[in-house]
N, C-alpha and C positions, 0 to 999 in steps of 0.2 A: 462444416458443421460438426461439432463434437457428437459423440455417441454416449448414450446412457451407460454407466458402468455395470448395471444390473441386467437390463434387457436388450441393449444394443440398439435401441431406437435412435434415429438421427434427431438431434435437437438443435434449435437456434442457440447461438452463443449467449444470448441474454436470458435464457430459460432458467427459472429458479428451481423447478422440479420437473421430472419426466412426465409427459402427458399420458403415457401408457401405464407405468408402474408406480408413479408418484414418489420415486426416489429423489430425495433432495440433492440438487446439483450445486447449490450455493449454500453458504453458511446461513443458519436460521436467523432470521431477523436482519441479516446484513446481505442483501442481494448482490452487492458489488464485490464481496470477498469470495475468493475461490476456495472451495472445499476440497482438499487433497484427500485421496483415498489410497489405501494399500491395495496393490494388484495381486500379490502372491500371498503366501502364508505368513511372511514376516510382517511385523508392525512397522509403521512409518518411523518410529523413534530410533531404530537401528541405523538409519541413514540420514537423520536429521541433525543439522548443525547445532541447534539449540539443546538437544539432548547430549551431544558430545561435549559442549562447554558447560553443562549443568545449569543453564539459565532457563530451562523450560519449567513452567508452572502449570502445565495442562494436567487436569485431574486423571486422565486416562493413561498418563505416562507410566511405565515404559511399554504399554501394550496398546497404544492408540492405532486404530485402524483408519480413522478420519481425523483430520486436523486442518485448521485454517492457518496456522503459523508455520507449517512445514517448509523447510528450506534444505535442499539436498546438500550434504556435506562436501561433495566434490565440486559444487559451483560456488565460487567466492561471492560474497556480498559486496557489491560496488556501490559507492555513494557519490559518484561524480554527477555534477549537475547536467541536465539535459541542455541541448542547444537552445531550446525555447526560453529556458530560465535565464540564460545569459544575454538575451537581447536587451538593448537599451530601453525600449518601450515598456517591457515587463518590469525592469528594475525601477523605472520612474514611477509606474503605477503602484508598485509594491511599497515604495518609500515616499509617496506623495505627502504624507503628513509631516515627516521629518524635513522634507524639502520646503514645505510651506512655513514651518516654524523657523528654519534658518533664514529664509527670505524675510520674514517678519522681523527678526532680530537685526539683520543687516539693514533693513529699511529704517527701523527705529534708531539705530546708531547713526545712520546717515543723517536723519532729521536733527538729532541732538547735536551733532558736530556742525551741521550747516547753520544753526542758530547762533553759534559762538562767534 
């Protein structure tokens, strides 16, 4: 269980705010997004990959103490598909509309050619 960054109270991982001091633990209005906080005196921007490549548009930049988009510059961003996404059942469900359209076209062509 994570601890509150302000008072140290143990909190469940799905808590949106600390029950003791009411410090927000998740992004306001977006309970599924993690709210990153600076722990020392330096801002998050100094170690953020989006500040380094100048693609950050956060209004508090370059002195942000809290950010939802923070990504440490020393950790590369990987965009490899997970094992779940590569399973045939997932692919078939994701592309069911296209598969049905192709099957309909093939069936129509088969009927047209069978009548000749």
